[in-house]
Residue, then its C-alpha position, 0 to 999 in steps of 0.5 A: i736748113d744749113p747747107k753745107t752740113g743739114t743741119c737745122v735747129e729749128l726744125r728740130e725744136r719744131l719736132r720736139p713736141y712730136l717727136a722722143d729726143y733719139m727720134i729727131p732727125s739731126i740732117y735735112v735734105e731741102l726738096d722742091e719737089i717729093p719725087l713720086n712713082p707716075t705708075t704707081g704713085k708712090l714715094n720714090r726713093k731712088l730720087l731722093s736727094s742724098p744728105t750732104r756730104q760732110e767734110e772730116y776735119e782733123v781733131g789730132d791738134i786740139q789740146l787743153a793747156e794744163g790749168a785751164s780755166e773753165e773759158e778756156q775749156k769750153k773754148v775747147m769743148r766747143t772747137l772739139w765739136e765743131r770738128i767733130l760734127s763738121l761744123e765751120e768753126g764759130s757755129i757753136k755757142d756755150e749753150s749747143n747742144f749736141f744733138d741738135y747739130g748733128g750728133h747721134s750716139l755714135l759720135a757719143v761715144r767718139l766725143t767721150l773717146l777724145v774727152e778722155k784723151i783732151y781733158q783726162v776725165q771718163v766720160m760715160v756716153k749717158e753723160i752726153y745725153e744728160h749734159p748735151t750741151v757745151s756748158d752743162l758738160i764743161n760744168y759736169m766733167n768739173d763738179h761731177t754732179r749728175s742730174v738725174p730726174t728727181q723721184v718726185s718726177l717718175r712718180d708723177d709719170a707714174v699715174l695713168d692719163r685720166e682718159i683711159i678708163p675700161a668700157p664696160d664691154q669686154k671681148p672675150l678672155s682666152l687667146y683662142g676666141a681671138r680673130a685680131i691680136f695687137l703686137t709689139g714689138a714684132t720686129g725685135f728678137l723677143g717679138a719674133f718668136l713670140l709672133e711665131q708661137i701665135l702663130q702656130s698656135t691660133e687658126d689660120h683665120v686669126r690675123v696678127c696685128c703688129l705696129t710697126r715704126k719706119k726707121s729713118g734711112d730705111e727704105t723696107d716697107s713695114d711688111e719686109r721688115i717683119k718677114s725679114n726679122l723671122k728669116n733672121y731667125g729661121l722663123w719665117d714659113d710662108t703661110f705667115k704671110h696672110r696671117i701677118v698685118s703690118l701697120a704704120g705706126d708710132l708707140s711713142q706717140k698719142r694713139f700712136g699717131l693714127t687719127q681718131p677715127e682709125f684708132d677707134q676703128l682699130a680699137k673696135d677691131i682687135d681682140f687680145i693684146f700682146h705688149c714686149a715692145a722695148f726700148v733695152n739701153y743701158v746707155y740712155t737715160y730716162p728722158v730718153l727712154k720714156p716716150h717709147t717705153v712708158d708712154g708707149t706701154q699707156e697708149i697700148l692702156r688707152l686701146a685696150s680700153t676704147a670701144v670695148s675692153k681687151p685684154i693683155h699680155y703685158i712683156s715687164t722686167n725684173g729691172i724693175f727691182p733694184g737688187g741687192d736686198k736679202t729678202p726676196y722679190w715677190e710676185n706680187n704689184e708691191i713695188d712702190s719702194f723700190i723706186d727710190r732706189l733704182e739707178d738706171g734709166y731702163g730700171q726706171a721707166k718699166w718700172v713706171a710703165e709697170k706702175l700704170v699697168w697696175e692701176a690699169v689692172a686696179m680698175g678692172l682691165p684685165v691683163c698678165l704680166f711678165r717680169p722675165g731677166n737676161i732672155g737668152h737663146h735658143s734652146i735647141t736651136g742655139v739663135v741667140n739675140p746679136n744686141d744682148f749684152q750677155f752675148l755681146i761680152i762672149d762675142a767681145c772675147t773671141k775679137i779680142k782673144c781673151a776673157p777677164d779673170n773673174d770668179k764672181w760674174a754668172f750669165e742669167m738667161t732664159p729660154v726664149d723658146f721657153l718663154v713665148k712657149a709659156i706665154v702664148r699657152f697662159a694666153g688661152d688660159p683667163s686664171h692668169f689674168g692679174q696675176v705677175y710672173n717672176i721668170v728668171q733663174s734660179e741657180a745662174t752661170l757662172a761665166r768662167a765656165v763660159f769662159d772656159l768653153l772658149l778657152d777649150k774650143k780655142l776661140i780664148s787664148e789666154y785671162v786677163s785682168l778686167d781693168e785689162w781686159i776692158s784696156r782691150l777692148y777700147a784698143r780693138a774698138e780704136e784699131t776695127d772701129d768697132y763701137i759696138l766694143n767701145v759702147l761695152a766697155e762703158s756700159l760695162s759699170d751699169v750692167e754689171q749689177y746684171l752679172i754679180d746679181d745676188s738676188i732671190y726672185d720668188c718665181s713659186q706661181f711661175n712654176k705651179a703654172i707651168k707644171n699645171c701647162r705640162i710645159d717642162r723648163p730646158l736647163t740652162d747649164k754649159d750644154y746649153f751655152e754650148k750649143l750657142v757656141n757651136i752655131t756661132y762660131e763653129s757652122 
């Protein structure tokens, strides 16, 4: 471990076979012993040493001469990395990995801004992940040849582990016959509302086991994180405490990182599974998302198939469709042709994961699939996912007091309360297994109508061109160190396809199913967005 920076390339390499790249620590602290609480025998986090405080180096003097050779470009890039990562001169070599030496997503944002300033080349954060060494990044910047996973590798990943074979015996197929329910994603937005809906819809003796992974640097235990998340969205009820069971585990590891006996016991105990954990990120590439999204789904299928077959309600996405087709996207399993046209890592990962699910269905595992589009705020309370990209656009407008003069964008949303009500209601009826439901708003709300609402409420003062709007995002981000505005500006080209999507999604089976269940779909019109604006900015 480098005593000045806390980095250790060798430790990262040792961990690489066991952890996804985004989970491998960048900074390490060496201890002679683990500090324990003498009374409880548990880890005393307050006595843990803090990571080395890194010295900040000046980067304003770094310049690249006009017409610089490739070797000169690499030399400047090595210096830039050393300054950003607070490393001594000579630490970075041409084959050094940015993330092995303390780099992370926020520093990657800073790197892209400095690269544009020094090299006059615009590089996206996701491209830092794709080209993480000095040599790779310079070569990419010079020829702009994108290195992406081949379609063959994606198709190869879409094959279920041969060990996973659904057990012949089956648990009851109705949620209302379950005593122990397994849920992923409970510390997320959709997962919080789904957990609350499950608890409200089942009897008091039913337990919900929530798989949670400890966040790096977060001293809060799993139970408290789940409770805090529910409270954050106004969902917590004290009666939930004895019904929620947190399970420390990692979705991206085989058997969630549990021992074989622990996993086998879990497989015997669980009666019903909801898998809604999602690593929604439009910056990360497929290799970064694969461990959580693809491998995680495979482990859910392993759990469902072990000991006794257990029913699953699986949350996919309409992102498995490439968009732009004139023919409808149907509610069926015929998705093979789409992979050749999917370009974003998230859509690719969810496509591969859904293919694994369909393979398990073909072997007899009872699964109901849902393909929601964008999940919007609560139709009654206006509570919103603060990380939703459409909300980030609205919020960014209020921060820079202007909106893009764009008549093509539209906000498509399915209210989260409506979605979880449908998921849980369907879980009580075994006839839904083997079905897949597209859940996409038929007529999206024009973004201009929402921006007009902001204008009426004096939350913005003007419309500007899209280029000017993006320029103001960057300027505001630099003034206030608001990295979220940077990420939004950089990822806009990737998410814009969702804002101008005129695809036709067949939702006929879903519409029929909610009609049979007597579930009314809330209107997602201007009034729906006004509730969000009022709750967020006027309360």
